[in-house]
Structures are given as C-alpha cells and as structure tokens.
N, C-alpha and C positions, 0 to 999 in steps of 0.2 A: 748135350754138354756133360759136365762132370756130375756123376751121381754120388760119388763119395770121395773125400780127401782124408787120408789117414796117415798118422805118423807110423812109419814102418820100423825105424831104428834111430838111435841117437848115440853119439860119443863125444865126450869132452876131450879137448886137446890143449896142450900147454902153449902152442904157438898157432899163428893164424893159418888156417887151411886156405890154399890159393888155387888149387886145381883138383879135379876129380874126373874119373871115368868109370863107367859101368860095363861089365862084360856083356857079350851078346846074349847070354842066357839069363842075365840079371841075377846071377848067383853071387858074383863077387864085385867088389868096388875097390878102386885104387884112389887113395887120397894123398896129396902132396902139400907140404907146408912151405912157409917162406924161408926155412933154414935147410932145405934139401932133403928132408925126411919123406920117405914114401912108404905108406902103409897099404897092405892088401888085406881086405877084411871081407867078412860075409855081409851081403846086403841086408839080410834079415835081422842081424844082430849087431853088426859093426864090430864083432869080435876079431881082433887082429890075428892074421895067420902068418904074415911075413912082414919084415921091416928092412928097408934098404935106405941108404943115405948117399947123396952126392954132396960132399962138404962144400960149404960156402957158396951154394948155388940156389937161387930162387927158382923154383919150378913154375913155369908159366902154363904148360899144357902137358897132358899125359893121355895115353891111349893103350888099350890092350891090342895084342897082335899074336899071330901064330897059334890060333886056337887057345888063347889065354896063357900060352907058355912063355910069352914075352910081354914086356912093357916097353913102350917107346916114350921117352921123356924129353921135352923141350924146355930149355932154361933161358934165363934172361942174360946170362953172361958166360955160360960154359957150353953152348951149343946143344947138340942132340946126344942122348945117351940111350943105350940098349940095356935092358935088364933081362937076363936069361933066368927064368924062374926055376928051371930044372937044375942048372949048375950053380945058381945063386951068384953069378958073375955079372959085373957091370962093365960095359965097354963104350967108350966115347966114339962117336962117328966124326971122322975128320973130313970137313968140307971147306975147301979154300979158306975163306976168312970168316965163316959163319960162327958168330958168338951169340948174338941175340936171336932167339926164335920167337917170331910173332905167333905162329900157329903150325900145327902139323896134323895130318890125317892119314888114315889107312884106307885103302879101297875096300869096297864091300866083300871082295873075295880074299882079302889079306895079301893080295899079290903085289900091290904098289904102295909106296909111301910118297907123300908130297909134303914139302916143307917150305915155309916162307919166313923171311927174316931180314937180316942186314942187306943194305945196298939195293933194295927193291928186287931181290933175287928170288926166283922160284926154283926149287930143286925137286926132281921127280926121278925115282929109281925103284928097283926091286926091294921088297920089304925084308932086307937083311943087311947087317952092318958090313958085310963083305962085298956087296954090290956097288957098282959105280952109279953115279947120279948125273942126269942131264941138268944143265943150268939154263935159265932164261931170265934176262933182265926185263922187268915190266915197268917201264917209266910211266906208262899210261895209268897205272894203279900205284901211286906212291905209298910208301910205308905199309906194305902188305901186312895185314894183321889177322887174316882168316882165310881158310882154304877148305874146299870140299869137292869130292869126286861125284859125278853123276852116277846113277845106278848102272847104266850101260857102259860106263868107262869111256864114253866118247868125249866128255867135257870135264874140265876142271875149273871150278869157280874160285877166283882170288879176290878178296875184298880188302880195301884200304882207303886212304884219303889224306886230307890235310896237306895237299900239295900247294903250289903257288896260288891257286884259286880257292883253296880250302874246301873243295868239293869231295864228297864221299863217292867212291866208284867201285864197281864190280867188273872184273875182266873175266871173259869166258875163253878158256884155252882149249883149242882142238888138240886132243892128246895124240891122235894118229900122226898129225903133221907137226906137233909141238910148236904151234903158232897161235898168236892171239887172234881170235875170231871176232869178238864183240867187246865193247866197253860200254857199260851202263852207268850213266851219270845220275846219282841220287841227290844232287844238290848240296848246298853248304850247310843246311840245318843238321843233317845226320853226321857231319864231320868226318867220321871214319867207320868203316864196316868191320865190326868185331866178331860177328857170328854169321855163318852161312849154313844152309841145309837144303838139300834137294828133296822133293817129294818122292815117294816110293817108285813112281813110274817115270820120274825125271822131267815132268812137264812144268813144274813150279819150283821156284827158288825163293827161299826166305833169306833176307839180308837185313841184319840188325845193326844199327848204329847208335848215335847219341839221341836219346829220348824219342826214337821212332824206329819202326821196322817196316820193310817193304815186302809186298808179295809181288813177285815178278813172274809173269807168264813167258815161257821160253819159245813157244812155237806159234807161228812160223818164224817170227823175229822177236827178240826179247822186248817186253814192254812192262812198265810198272803198272800193275792193275790197281793197287791201292796202297796206302801207307796207314799205319796204326800207331798211336802214341805209346810211349813208355815213360817211366819216371826217371830213368837214368840211362847209363850205358847198357845196351843189350849185350849179353854175354853167353847165352845158351839158347838153342832152338831145336825143335823136332816136329815131326808130323805124327798124327795118330789117326785111328779109324781108317786105315788104308789110304791116307792122304786126304780124307774129307775134313780133317781138322788140323790146325797148326797151333803150336805153343811156343812162346818166347819168354825168357826170364831176363831180369836185369840186375845190376849191381846193388840196387836198393832192396832187392827181395821181392819185387813185384813180378808176378807170373800171369800172363794173359793167354787164355785159350780162345781160339777163333774157329767158328764153324763156317765152312765154305758154303754149305747148302743154305743156311739161314742168314749168313752175313751178320752173325751176332758174336759178341765177346762175353767172356766171364773172367773176372780178375780175382787173384788171391794175393795177399801181402804177407810175406814171411819174415820181414825185418832183418834181412841179412843179405849176403851176396849169393846169388844162384851160381853154383859151380858147374852143374851138369844137368841136362834134361835128356832122357832117352825113353823111347816107347818100346813096349813088349807086347807082341801078339795083338797089336792094333787097339786093344781095349784097356791097356794099362800104360800109365806114364809115370816113371820114377823121376823125382826132382831132388837134387842134392843141394842143400843150402848150408852155408857157413854163417853162424850167428855169434856175435860177441856176447860174452857173459861178463858184463861190466863189473859187477861187484866182486868177482873173483879174478879179474884180468886174464880170463881164459876164453877159449872158443868152443863152440858146440857145433858139431856137424850132424845134420839131420837128413834122413832119407824119407821123403814124403811120397806116398803112392796115391795116384788118382785113378779111379775106376769109372768107366763109362757105361 
C-alpha cells in the first residue's frame, strides 16, 4: 500500500478549478476553471508557464496530446477545442451538432481521439483538428459521460447511464469493426459511469459511478468481479504497481487505493474535488485536488504524490 503521501505543490485560484490533466512525464499540468481559463504549469511548483482562454465556456475535460505540444479541451457548451502550444493558437473542432462534451480521451500512442457527448454519440478520429471523425450512436449506453481506449487499441469503453431504467452501463466498442461488442449493466445504484480506466495490459476495467466503483474482468467475457464504495460521484481513476493496484477519487475528495493481491483498501480524505489521478513509473501516483478556501472565497489546487 501507500508508504508516503506528500504535498508536492499548491496554487490559489480566483475561480473554481474544474478539470486537470498531467503530462505523461509528470513534468507539466494543465488546469481549467469554470470561466474558460486554461493554465499550464510545472507539476513540482504549479508556477504558470502558459495561459489560454476560451471565453464563456466551462471546461469539462482536458488532456495533453502531440507529445505535450497540444492540449485538447472539451467544454459544456462550446464543443471541442485544440490548443497548439507552439503557435499559441486555439482552434474549434466542428462536429455536426456537438456542443456538450461529456468526456474525451487520447489513445496511448497519441494517434486517436475519442469523444462522447450530445445525442448519445461517440466520435473517433485521428488526433488532429484537420482529420475526419467517425460517428456512432450508442443508445444502449445513454448519456455517455466517460470514454477510454484499451492499451492494445482493440476496444473503446464508453460509460453512461440514467436511461429509462436508470441503470449505469458500460459499452465496449470493437474499434476494428467500429461496432458495439458488449454492454455491461452496473445496476441502478451507480446511476451513471463518470470515469473509466483500463489496466496496463487491458485485462481489467475500472468503472466509477455514484457512490461506488466496479472492477470488471474483461476476458474471456466481461464480468463484474467486485464493487467498492465511494462517498460521492467517482470522477478520476488509475492503476499503479503495474496493474497490481487501483485508485479511484470522487467529488468529495475521498481517494481509495485497492490492492488486488491482498484485496485490501486504504482511504484518504482531501476535502475537495479530485480532478485527476495519474500514475508514473508504477511506484508514484499524482492526485490533483481542488479545495475551497471558504474564508477568502477562493480555490486551492493541490498536487499530492503517493509513493509505494
């Protein structure tokens, strides 16, 4: 389990931080607030290096791409935006009627981009604003709100829920045939799946919903192995120790570490919203938390590092 949890860096913000992403090297972090401001900073100090703005747009999700030379941003009302960090230019991606972005993700190789949002639609295309995107309507997974590529790029997981039966569901899309292969029903208690994460070898999928998260074994057929409790909506997840451990955070600041070998858990409470969880070199996990500073009506963004 966790040997040490330390505060790596902290920054005060005038507005509420709503999304964050850490670069693959864990050297940089992108933080977005509710007013469309996007800050790129050093992970170790949170000293701001770049500042971009998408006016009047609440950023829901953000990720690095193109070997950190680009940022891809999903908003609640303005669709998807590309930020070219070399030219400092912002460009909106035009996709049919897409305005609300539930989630977006870049494949491990930075080759592909997947987006879910309005009208139960899934978009998949090359990771460039100039490329065309394929569309698939997934009625079996209503209100898609999370998406993740498998490490081998054979599968794409899409999470959602709150349909007519109010069940949370995960759909597994065959990327080669661009067709829905499986639908996993997580029941009505989870309501909607807001975070998904494949294990490093792709044999396990984490699916986090309302006050619970599921560990799903994928071979030979998907099956829910176990579910674990959370204090609120699960919003970030990752694996560590080469897939021998999983970690999930929720909107109340609770972070749970799970050890597959021992079937044991360890919990931390950070009293804020978990924005991002990402592992580095199997033995480190960085956790980004947004915490309200009540007496000053401001927000604090903290990067916590756990060492195993």
